[in-house]
Gaussian input, Z-matrix of N, CA and C with variables (Angstrom, degrees):
# hf/3-21g

backbone

0 1
 N
 C     1     B1
 C     2     B2     1     A1
 N     3     B3     2     A2     1     D1
 C     4     B4     3     A3     2     D2
 C     5     B5     4     A4     3     D3
 N     6     B6     5     A5     4     D4
 C     7     B7     6     A6     5     D5
 C     8     B8     7     A7     6     D6
 N     9     B9     8     A8     7     D7
 C    10    B10     9     A9     8     D8
 C    11    B11    10    A10     9     D9
 N    12    B12    11    A11    10    D10
 C    13    B13    12    A12    11    D11
 C    14    B14    13    A13    12    D12
 N    15    B15    14    A14    13    D13
 C    16    B16    15    A15    14    D14
 C    17    B17    16    A16    15    D15
 N    18    B18    17    A17    16    D16
 C    19    B19    18    A18    17    D17
 C    20    B20    19    A19    18    D18
 N    21    B21    20    A20    19    D19
 C    22    B22    21    A21    20    D20
 C    23    B23    22    A22    21    D21
 N    24    B24    23    A23    22    D22
 C    25    B25    24    A24    23    D23
 C    26    B26    25    A25    24    D24
 N    27    B27    26    A26    25    D25
 C    28    B28    27    A27    26    D26
 C    29    B29    28    A28    27    D27
 N    30    B30    29    A29    28    D28
 C    31    B31    30    A30    29    D29
 C    32    B32    31    A31    30    D30
 N    33    B33    32    A32    31    D31
 C    34    B34    33    A33    32    D32
 C    35    B35    34    A34    33    D33
 N    36    B36    35    A35    34    D34
 C    37    B37    36    A36    35    D35
 C    38    B38    37    A37    36    D36
 N    39    B39    38    A38    37    D37
 C    40    B40    39    A39    38    D38
 C    41    B41    40    A40    39    D39
 N    42    B42    41    A41    40    D40
 C    43    B43    42    A42    41    D41
 C    44    B44    43    A43    42    D42
 N    45    B45    44    A44    43    D43
 C    46    B46    45    A45    44    D44
 C    47    B47    46    A46    45    D45
 N    48    B48    47    A47    46    D46
 C    49    B49    48    A48    47    D47
 C    50    B50    49    A49    48    D48
 N    51    B51    50    A50    49    D49
 C    52    B52    51    A51    50    D50
 C    53    B53    52    A52    51    D51
 N    54    B54    53    A53    52    D52
 C    55    B55    54    A54    53    D53
 C    56    B56    55    A55    54    D54
 N    57    B57    56    A56    55    D55
 C    58    B58    57    A57    56    D56
 C    59    B59    58    A58    57    D57
 N    60    B60    59    A59    58    D58
 C    61    B61    60    A60    59    D59
 C    62    B62    61    A61    60    D60
 N    63    B63    62    A62    61    D61
 C    64    B64    63    A63    62    D62
 C    65    B65    64    A64    63    D63
 N    66    B66    65    A65    64    D64
 C    67    B67    66    A66    65    D65
 C    68    B68    67    A67    66    D66
 N    69    B69    68    A68    67    D67
 C    70    B70    69    A69    68    D68
 C    71    B71    70    A70    69    D69
 N    72    B72    71    A71    70    D70
 C    73    B73    72    A72    71    D71
 C    74    B74    73    A73    72    D72
 N    75    B75    74    A74    73    D73
 C    76    B76    75    A75    74    D74
 C    77    B77    76    A76    75    D75
 N    78    B78    77    A77    76    D76
 C    79    B79    78    A78    77    D77
 C    80    B80    79    A79    78    D78
 N    81    B81    80    A80    79    D79
 C    82    B82    81    A81    80    D80
 C    83    B83    82    A82    81    D81
 N    84    B84    83    A83    82    D82
 C    85    B85    84    A84    83    D83
 C    86    B86    85    A85    84    D84
 N    87    B87    86    A86    85    D85
 C    88    B88    87    A87    86    D86
 C    89    B89    88    A88    87    D87
 N    90    B90    89    A89    88    D88
 C    91    B91    90    A90    89    D89
 C    92    B92    91    A91    90    D90
 N    93    B93    92    A92    91    D91
 C    94    B94    93    A93    92    D92
 C    95    B95    94    A94    93    D93
 N    96    B96    95    A95    94    D94
 C    97    B97    96    A96    95    D95
 C    98    B98    97    A97    96    D96
 N    99    B99    98    A98    97    D97
 C   100   B100    99    A99    98    D98
 C   101   B101   100   A100    99    D99
 N   102   B102   101   A101   100   D100
 C   103   B103   102   A102   101   D101
 C   104   B104   103   A103   102   D102
 N   105   B105   104   A104   103   D103
 C   106   B106   105   A105   104   D104
 C   107   B107   106   A106   105   D105
 N   108   B108   107   A107   106   D106
 C   109   B109   108   A108   107   D107
 C   110   B110   109   A109   108   D108
 N   111   B111   110   A110   109   D109
 C   112   B112   111   A111   110   D110
 C   113   B113   112   A112   111   D111
 N   114   B114   113   A113   112   D112
 C   115   B115   114   A114   113   D113
 C   116   B116   115   A115   114   D114
 N   117   B117   116   A116   115   D115
 C   118   B118   117   A117   116   D116
 C   119   B119   118   A118   117   D117
 N   120   B120   119   A119   118   D118
 C   121   B121   120   A120   119   D119
 C   122   B122   121   A121   120   D120
 N   123   B123   122   A122   121   D121
 C   124   B124   123   A123   122   D122
 C   125   B125   124   A124   123   D123
 N   126   B126   125   A125   124   D124
 C   127   B127   126   A126   125   D125
 C   128   B128   127   A127   126   D126
 N   129   B129   128   A128   127   D127
 C   130   B130   129   A129   128   D128
 C   131   B131   130   A130   129   D129
 N   132   B132   131   A131   130   D130
 C   133   B133   132   A132   131   D131
 C   134   B134   133   A133   132   D132
 N   135   B135   134   A134   133   D133
 C   136   B136   135   A135   134   D134
 C   137   B137   136   A136   135   D135
 N   138   B138   137   A137   136   D136
 C   139   B139   138   A138   137   D137
 C   140   B140   139   A139   138   D138
 N   141   B141   140   A140   139   D139
 C   142   B142   141   A141   140   D140
 C   143   B143   142   A142   141   D141
 N   144   B144   143   A143   142   D142
 C   145   B145   144   A144   143   D143
 C   146   B146   145   A145   144   D144
 N   147   B147   146   A146   145   D145
 C   148   B148   147   A147   146   D146
 C   149   B149   148   A148   147   D147
 N   150   B150   149   A149   148   D148
 C   151   B151   150   A150   149   D149
 C   152   B152   151   A151   150   D150
 N   153   B153   152   A152   151   D151
 C   154   B154   153   A153   152   D152
 C   155   B155   154   A154   153   D153
 N   156   B156   155   A155   154   D154
 C   157   B157   156   A156   155   D155
 C   158   B158   157   A157   156   D156
 N   159   B159   158   A158   157   D157
 C   160   B160   159   A159   158   D158
 C   161   B161   160   A160   159   D159
 N   162   B162   161   A161   160   D160
 C   163   B163   162   A162   161   D161
 C   164   B164   163   A163   162   D162
 N   165   B165   164   A164   163   D163
 C   166   B166   165   A165   164   D164
 C   167   B167   166   A166   165   D165
 N   168   B168   167   A167   166   D166
 C   169   B169   168   A168   167   D167
 C   170   B170   169   A169   168   D168
 N   171   B171   170   A170   169   D169
 C   172   B172   171   A171   170   D170
 C   173   B173   172   A172   171   D171
 N   174   B174   173   A173   172   D172
 C   175   B175   174   A174   173   D173
 C   176   B176   175   A175   174   D174
 N   177   B177   176   A176   175   D175
 C   178   B178   177   A177   176   D176
 C   179   B179   178   A178   177   D177
 N   180   B180   179   A179   178   D178
 C   181   B181   180   A180   179   D179
 C   182   B182   181   A181   180   D180
 N   183   B183   182   A182   181   D181
 C   184   B184   183   A183   182   D182
 C   185   B185   184   A184   183   D183
 N   186   B186   185   A185   184   D184
 C   187   B187   186   A186   185   D185
 C   188   B188   187   A187   186   D186
 N   189   B189   188   A188   187   D187
 C   190   B190   189   A189   188   D188
 C   191   B191   190   A190   189   D189
 N   192   B192   191   A191   190   D190
 C   193   B193   192   A192   191   D191
 C   194   B194   193   A193   192   D192
 N   195   B195   194   A194   193   D193
 C   196   B196   195   A195   194   D194
 C   197   B197   196   A196   195   D195
 N   198   B198   197   A197   196   D196
 C   199   B199   198   A198   197   D197
 C   200   B200   199   A199   198   D198
 N   201   B201   200   A200   199   D199
 C   202   B202   201   A201   200   D200
 C   203   B203   202   A202   201   D201
 N   204   B204   203   A203   202   D202
 C   205   B205   204   A204   203   D203
 C   206   B206   205   A205   204   D204
 N   207   B207   206   A206   205   D205
 C   208   B208   207   A207   206   D206
 C   209   B209   208   A208   207   D207
 N   210   B210   209   A209   208   D208
 C   211   B211   210   A210   209   D209
 C   212   B212   211   A211   210   D210
 N   213   B213   212   A212   211   D211
 C   214   B214   213   A213   212   D212
 C   215   B215   214   A214   213   D213
 N   216   B216   215   A215   214   D214
 C   217   B217   216   A216   215   D215
 C   218   B218   217   A217   216   D216
 N   219   B219   218   A218   217   D217
 C   220   B220   219   A219   218   D218
 C   221   B221   220   A220   219   D219
 N   222   B222   221   A221   220   D220
 C   223   B223   222   A222   221   D221
 C   224   B224   223   A223   222   D222
 N   225   B225   224   A224   223   D223
 C   226   B226   225   A225   224   D224
 C   227   B227   226   A226   225   D225

   B1=1.4018
   B2=1.5316
   B3=1.2928
   B4=1.4646
   B5=1.4881
   B6=1.3218
   B7=1.5287
   B8=1.5764
   B9=1.2671
   B10=1.4683
   B11=1.4980
   B12=1.3233
   B13=1.4520
   B14=1.6244
   B15=1.2406
   B16=1.4990
   B17=1.5723
   B18=1.2712
   B19=1.4705
   B20=1.5235
   B21=1.2385
   B22=1.4794
   B23=1.5504
   B24=1.3203
   B25=1.4670
   B26=1.4783
   B27=1.2896
   B28=1.4712
   B29=1.5434
   B30=1.3679
   B31=1.5088
   B32=1.4929
   B33=1.2200
   B34=1.4786
   B35=1.4597
   B36=1.2846
   B37=1.4839
   B38=1.5195
   B39=1.3402
   B40=1.4594
   B41=1.5702
   B42=1.2504
   B43=1.4788
   B44=1.6282
   B45=1.3325
   B46=1.5393
   B47=1.4385
   B48=1.3532
   B49=1.5825
   B50=1.4361
   B51=1.4216
   B52=1.4707
   B53=1.5191
   B54=1.1943
   B55=1.5004
   B56=1.5643
   B57=1.2980
   B58=1.4611
   B59=1.5012
   B60=1.3129
   B61=1.3842
   B62=1.5434
   B63=1.3874
   B64=1.4883
   B65=1.6042
   B66=1.2325
   B67=1.4427
   B68=1.4964
   B69=1.2652
   B70=1.5456
   B71=1.5564
   B72=1.3404
   B73=1.4420
   B74=1.5139
   B75=1.3365
   B76=1.4902
   B77=1.4309
   B78=1.3113
   B79=1.4317
   B80=1.5743
   B81=1.2557
   B82=1.5181
   B83=1.5066
   B84=1.4223
   B85=1.4364
   B86=1.5667
   B87=1.2968
   B88=1.4215
   B89=1.5306
   B90=1.2798
   B91=1.4640
   B92=1.5214
   B93=1.3009
   B94=1.4123
   B95=1.4798
   B96=1.3212
   B97=1.4348
   B98=1.5970
   B99=1.2587
   B100=1.4430
   B101=1.5011
   B102=1.2864
   B103=1.4683
   B104=1.5746
   B105=1.3714
   B106=1.5313
   B107=1.4839
   B108=1.2622
   B109=1.3739
   B110=1.3940
   B111=1.2951
   B112=1.4593
   B113=1.5608
   B114=1.3436
   B115=1.3737
   B116=1.5443
   B117=1.2732
   B118=1.4974
   B119=1.5154
   B120=1.2712
   B121=1.5051
   B122=1.5748
   B123=1.3790
   B124=1.4615
   B125=1.5436
   B126=1.3639
   B127=1.4185
   B128=1.4318
   B129=1.3875
   B130=1.4540
   B131=1.4255
   B132=1.3263
   B133=1.4801
   B134=1.5481
   B135=1.2979
   B136=1.4588
   B137=1.3811
   B138=1.3186
   B139=1.5483
   B140=1.5582
   B141=1.3165
   B142=1.4482
   B143=1.5065
   B144=1.3559
   B145=1.4882
   B146=1.5408
   B147=1.2753
   B148=1.5238
   B149=1.4556
   B150=1.4244
   B151=1.4216
   B152=1.3965
   B153=1.4396
   B154=1.5271
   B155=1.5714
   B156=1.1988
   B157=1.4588
   B158=1.4639
   B159=1.4191
   B160=1.4818
   B161=1.5106
   B162=1.2937
   B163=1.4318
   B164=1.5057
   B165=1.3790
   B166=1.4026
   B167=1.5264
   B168=1.4574
   B169=1.4754
   B170=1.5686
   B171=1.3371
   B172=1.4207
   B173=1.5537
   B174=1.3112
   B175=1.4315
   B176=1.4563
   B177=1.3795
   B178=1.3988
   B179=1.5252
   B180=1.2303
   B181=1.5107
   B182=1.5315
   B183=1.4043
   B184=1.4684
   B185=1.5880
   B186=1.3271
   B187=1.5006
   B188=1.4136
   B189=1.3855
   B190=1.4662
   B191=1.5209
   B192=1.3101
   B193=1.4841
   B194=1.5267
   B195=1.3706
   B196=1.4640
   B197=1.5924
   B198=1.3103
   B199=1.4619
   B200=1.5585
   B201=1.4076
   B202=1.4099
   B203=1.4862
   B204=1.3521
   B205=1.5077
   B206=1.5858
   B207=1.3058
   B208=1.4726
   B209=1.5697
   B210=1.3509
   B211=1.4593
   B212=1.5354
   B213=1.2660
   B214=1.5138
   B215=1.5034
   B216=1.3508
   B217=1.3853
   B218=1.4208
   B219=1.3080
   B220=1.5221
   B221=1.5031
   B222=1.4549
   B223=1.3825
   B224=1.5885
   B225=1.3693
   B226=1.4080
   B227=1.5347
   A1=107.32
   A2=119.57
   A3=122.69
   A4=108.32
   A5=116.28
   A6=121.54
   A7=113.15
   A8=113.51
   A9=118.68
   A10=111.35
   A11=115.56
   A12=121.08
   A13=110.49
   A14=117.45
   A15=119.56
   A16=110.06
   A17=114.47
   A18=120.11
   A19=107.77
   A20=120.15
   A21=124.07
   A22=108.71
   A23=117.65
   A24=117.05
   A25=114.87
   A26=116.77
   A27=119.93
   A28=114.61
   A29=110.91
   A30=115.13
   A31=107.06
   A32=124.12
   A33=124.27
   A34=112.33
   A35=113.56
   A36=121.55
   A37=112.19
   A38=114.66
   A39=120.42
   A40=106.42
   A41=120.93
   A42=124.25
   A43=108.39
   A44=113.24
   A45=116.50
   A46=109.63
   A47=120.69
   A48=122.29
   A49=107.03
   A50=121.30
   A51=122.55
   A52=108.70
   A53=121.60
   A54=124.82
   A55=108.15
   A56=121.05
   A57=121.38
   A58=116.39
   A59=116.87
   A60=122.47
   A61=114.41
   A62=110.60
   A63=119.68
   A64=109.94
   A65=116.87
   A66=122.72
   A67=115.54
   A68=113.50
   A69=120.60
   A70=114.13
   A71=116.15
   A72=122.49
   A73=107.58
   A74=120.40
   A75=119.99
   A76=107.30
   A77=121.37
   A78=124.38
   A79=109.75
   A80=117.30
   A81=119.99
   A82=110.34
   A83=112.96
   A84=113.52
   A85=114.62
   A86=116.39
   A87=125.30
   A88=106.39
   A89=117.89
   A90=117.14
   A91=111.53
   A92=120.04
   A93=124.05
   A94=111.79
   A95=120.70
   A96=120.64
   A97=111.45
   A98=111.54
   A99=117.45
   A100=115.72
   A101=110.69
   A102=120.72
   A103=111.20
   A104=110.68
   A105=117.34
   A106=110.44
   A107=125.07
   A108=125.34
   A109=113.75
   A110=119.53
   A111=123.66
   A112=113.60
   A113=118.45
   A114=127.18
   A115=112.75
   A116=118.19
   A117=124.30
   A118=108.66
   A119=115.62
   A120=126.91
   A121=103.11
   A122=113.57
   A123=114.06
   A124=116.12
   A125=117.77
   A126=122.28
   A127=110.53
   A128=120.31
   A129=122.89
   A130=118.20
   A131=119.81
   A132=128.18
   A133=112.83
   A134=117.78
   A135=117.69
   A136=113.76
   A137=120.49
   A138=121.39
   A139=105.82
   A140=115.98
   A141=120.75
   A142=109.78
   A143=115.01
   A144=118.91
   A145=112.50
   A146=119.84
   A147=118.38
   A148=110.58
   A149=119.71
   A150=119.18
   A151=122.77
   A152=116.60
   A153=119.78
   A154=107.06
   A155=118.95
   A156=120.59
   A157=114.04
   A158=114.51
   A159=120.61
   A160=105.39
   A161=122.59
   A162=123.20
   A163=115.90
   A164=113.80
   A165=128.35
   A166=109.55
   A167=107.51
   A168=116.64
   A169=110.38
   A170=117.01
   A171=120.18
   A172=111.73
   A173=121.43
   A174=125.89
   A175=117.31
   A176=116.65
   A177=123.73
   A178=115.28
   A179=120.51
   A180=126.26
   A181=109.48
   A182=119.45
   A183=114.65
   A184=103.56
   A185=117.97
   A186=124.50
   A187=111.70
   A188=118.16
   A189=119.97
   A190=112.18
   A191=116.24
   A192=117.08
   A193=110.32
   A194=113.63
   A195=115.39
   A196=112.54
   A197=115.04
   A198=120.44
   A199=108.85
   A200=114.76
   A201=114.17
   A202=113.84
   A203=117.83
   A204=121.11
   A205=112.04
   A206=116.67
   A207=116.42
   A208=112.29
   A209=119.30
   A210=127.59
   A211=116.11
   A212=116.18
   A213=120.82
   A214=116.07
   A215=118.87
   A216=123.80
   A217=113.98
   A218=119.85
   A219=125.15
   A220=108.94
   A221=113.14
   A222=124.20
   A223=110.99
   A224=120.30
   A225=123.35
   A226=106.47
   D1=42.97
   D2=-173.46
   D3=-74.66
   D4=-34.63
   D5=176.23
   D6=-56.69
   D7=-38.05
   D8=-179.45
   D9=-59.81
   D10=-48.05
   D11=178.65
   D12=-65.93
   D13=-36.42
   D14=176.09
   D15=-64.29
   D16=-44.09
   D17=178.96
   D18=-58.73
   D19=-49.19
   D20=-176.71
   D21=-61.11
   D22=-45.47
   D23=174.75
   D24=-63.35
   D25=-40.70
   D26=177.39
   D27=-59.54
   D28=-39.58
   D29=-179.03
   D30=-73.63
   D31=-31.98
   D32=175.02
   D33=-64.75
   D34=-46.61
   D35=179.26
   D36=-57.99
   D37=-45.89
   D38=-174.83
   D39=-72.91
   D40=-38.05
   D41=179.67
   D42=-62.43
   D43=-39.38
   D44=179.00
   D45=-69.17
   D46=-39.19
   D47=178.82
   D48=-64.00
   D49=-44.07
   D50=-174.85
   D51=-68.93
   D52=-37.83
   D53=177.53
   D54=-63.77
   D55=-48.75
   D56=173.82
   D57=-59.34
   D58=-37.12
   D59=176.69
   D60=-64.10
   D61=-49.23
   D62=179.67
   D63=-64.49
   D64=-40.80
   D65=174.17
   D66=-55.42
   D67=-47.90
   D68=178.84
   D69=-70.95
   D70=-33.77
   D71=-178.84
   D72=-74.19
   D73=-35.19
   D74=-174.49
   D75=-66.15
   D76=-40.62
   D77=-174.79
   D78=-67.11
   D79=-38.19
   D80=177.17
   D81=-60.36
   D82=-46.40
   D83=-176.33
   D84=-66.38
   D85=-30.87
   D86=-179.84
   D87=-68.90
   D88=-46.21
   D89=-177.58
   D90=-70.03
   D91=-38.76
   D92=175.58
   D93=-63.14
   D94=-41.46
   D95=176.30
   D96=-63.56
   D97=-43.41
   D98=177.60
   D99=-57.18
   D100=-44.30
   D101=-177.37
   D102=-64.98
   D103=-27.65
   D104=-177.87
   D105=-77.03
   D106=-16.56
   D107=174.21
   D108=-83.69
   D109=90.29
   D110=-166.57
   D111=-104.20
   D112=-19.65
   D113=179.76
   D114=-101.33
   D115=127.32
   D116=178.97
   D117=-116.96
   D118=133.09
   D119=175.94
   D120=-71.79
   D121=128.37
   D122=176.30
   D123=-78.19
   D124=-11.03
   D125=177.34
   D126=-86.23
   D127=-54.90
   D128=-174.99
   D129=-112.04
   D130=4.24
   D131=177.79
   D132=62.46
   D133=19.01
   D134=172.08
   D135=-69.15
   D136=144.98
   D137=-178.68
   D138=-103.35
   D139=142.88
   D140=174.41
   D141=-134.79
   D142=156.31
   D143=-173.03
   D144=-81.00
   D145=-31.12
   D146=-176.12
   D147=-140.70
   D148=160.84
   D149=179.44
   D150=-65.88
   D151=-19.61
   D152=176.89
   D153=-71.83
   D154=-43.47
   D155=178.25
   D156=-66.77
   D157=-34.02
   D158=176.78
   D159=-64.89
   D160=-49.96
   D161=-178.83
   D162=-53.63
   D163=-47.39
   D164=-179.81
   D165=-53.32
   D166=-52.57
   D167=179.71
   D168=-60.70
   D169=-48.45
   D170=-177.28
   D171=-60.20
   D172=-41.07
   D173=177.20
   D174=-66.15
   D175=-37.69
   D176=176.28
   D177=-79.04
   D178=-44.44
   D179=-170.48
   D180=-91.02
   D181=-28.30
   D182=-171.97
   D183=-138.97
   D184=68.48
   D185=-179.49
   D186=-62.37
   D187=-37.76
   D188=-171.54
   D189=-85.39
   D190=-14.17
   D191=-178.98
   D192=-81.95
   D193=147.46
   D194=176.89
   D195=-62.57
   D196=140.90
   D197=179.06
   D198=-67.32
   D199=136.69
   D200=175.84
   D201=-70.80
   D202=149.83
   D203=-175.85
   D204=-57.52
   D205=-33.16
   D206=-175.78
   D207=-69.88
   D208=-16.35
   D209=178.10
   D210=-92.49
   D211=-5.56
   D212=-173.94
   D213=-63.99
   D214=-31.94
   D215=-176.46
   D216=-109.35
   D217=5.41
   D218=177.25
   D219=-84.30
   D220=131.64
   D221=176.34
   D222=-84.86
   D223=120.17
   D224=-175.41
   D225=-88.43

């Protein structure tokens, strides 16, 4: 039953490779997603990826606060 032992070793080796690949890939996605959040709300410090979303957030969550100058010309 030599093939049975080889099969078990092969499965363990492949599982280890898959785990390492998944671990490395997850960190890349997290850093890329974090880098995409470039706009920060001055009132609540929430981060948003683009100015359109930022303006919609600001209008809905902080209607009484004055609009930041960088959002004045953005089309929502």
